[in-house]
C-alpha positions as a printed Julia matrix, in Angstrom:
90×3 Matrix{Float64}:
  85.58   95.93   95.81
  83.05   93.59   97.42
  84.18   89.88   97.45
  81.13   88.29   95.27
  80.75   85.24   97.29
  80.27   87.09  100.68
  79.49   90.43  100.06
  82.01   92.16  102.42
  85.21   93.68  101.32
  88.39   91.64  101.15
  91.04   91.36  104.45
  93.8    89.96  102.89
  94.97   89.78   98.61
  96.85   87.88   96.72
 100.12   88.86   95.2
  98.37   90.12   92.12
  95.77   92.11   93.46
  98.75   93.61   95.86
 100.59   94.97   93.21
  97.61   96.14   91.39
  96.48   98.08   95.03
  99.5    99.66   95.58
 100.23  100.83   92.32
 103.41   98.67   91.65
 104.1    95.53   89.24
 103.55   92.0    90.44
 107.57   91.8    89.8
 108.32   93.96   92.4
 106.09   93.2    94.86
 107.85   89.87   93.96
 111.45   91.33   94.74
 110.46   93.33   97.66
 109.24   90.04   99.29
 112.43   88.21   98.37
 114.77   90.9    99.68
 112.93   91.93  102.76
 111.83   95.92  101.6
 107.99   95.28  101.21
 104.93   95.16  103.11
 104.66   92.33  106.07
 102.71   89.05  104.34
 101.91   85.46  105.16
 101.48   82.22  104.41
  98.78   79.97  104.0
  99.61   76.56  102.44
 101.44   77.77   99.27
 100.16   81.26   99.22
 101.26   84.43   99.85
  98.75   87.11  100.94
  98.55   90.76  101.73
  96.41   92.02  105.0
  95.32   95.33  103.55
  96.14   96.78  106.78
 100.12   96.11  106.11
  99.68   97.29  102.83
  98.58  100.64  103.67
 101.47  100.86  106.88
 103.63   99.92  104.25
 103.24  103.16  102.06
 102.52  104.86  105.39
 105.81  104.44  105.99
 106.76  106.95  103.19
 104.02  109.6   103.81
 105.7   113.08  104.31
 104.49  116.92  104.21
 107.12  118.48  102.14
 110.54  117.7   100.77
 112.54  118.35  103.69
 110.05  116.62  106.27
 112.77  114.98  108.88
 110.58  112.35  110.2
 109.46  110.68  107.41
 110.34  107.21  106.96
 111.87  105.25  103.66
 110.45  102.93  101.49
 113.61  101.41  100.15
 113.34  100.33   96.56
 113.59   96.37   95.06
 117.44   95.34   95.64
 119.25   94.02   98.43
 120.08   96.52  101.34
 123.57   97.99  101.94
 124.75   97.37  105.28
 123.78  101.0   106.31
 120.42  100.79  104.78
 119.39   98.14  106.6
 120.54   99.79  109.96
 118.69  102.61  109.35
 115.58  100.18  108.49
 115.65   98.83  112.04
């Protein structure tokens, strides 16, 4: 996927493209942003943008090799976290 103007791959994605990149709905990504459970984003003027590295890092949190992987992180659902979940996320 190259930028037609520059011929370079994009470094930042707007919300619809970031959601498509992650394979989740636009609304789910917006909820993650609201609850603080999603990937790091940047706000430039009134625009929300996501760096590709941040999207990949967020998905890497949930990477695991088996169902019993003790060192795997957890990507939380798009909802307010309980105090116990918030503590584990930090």
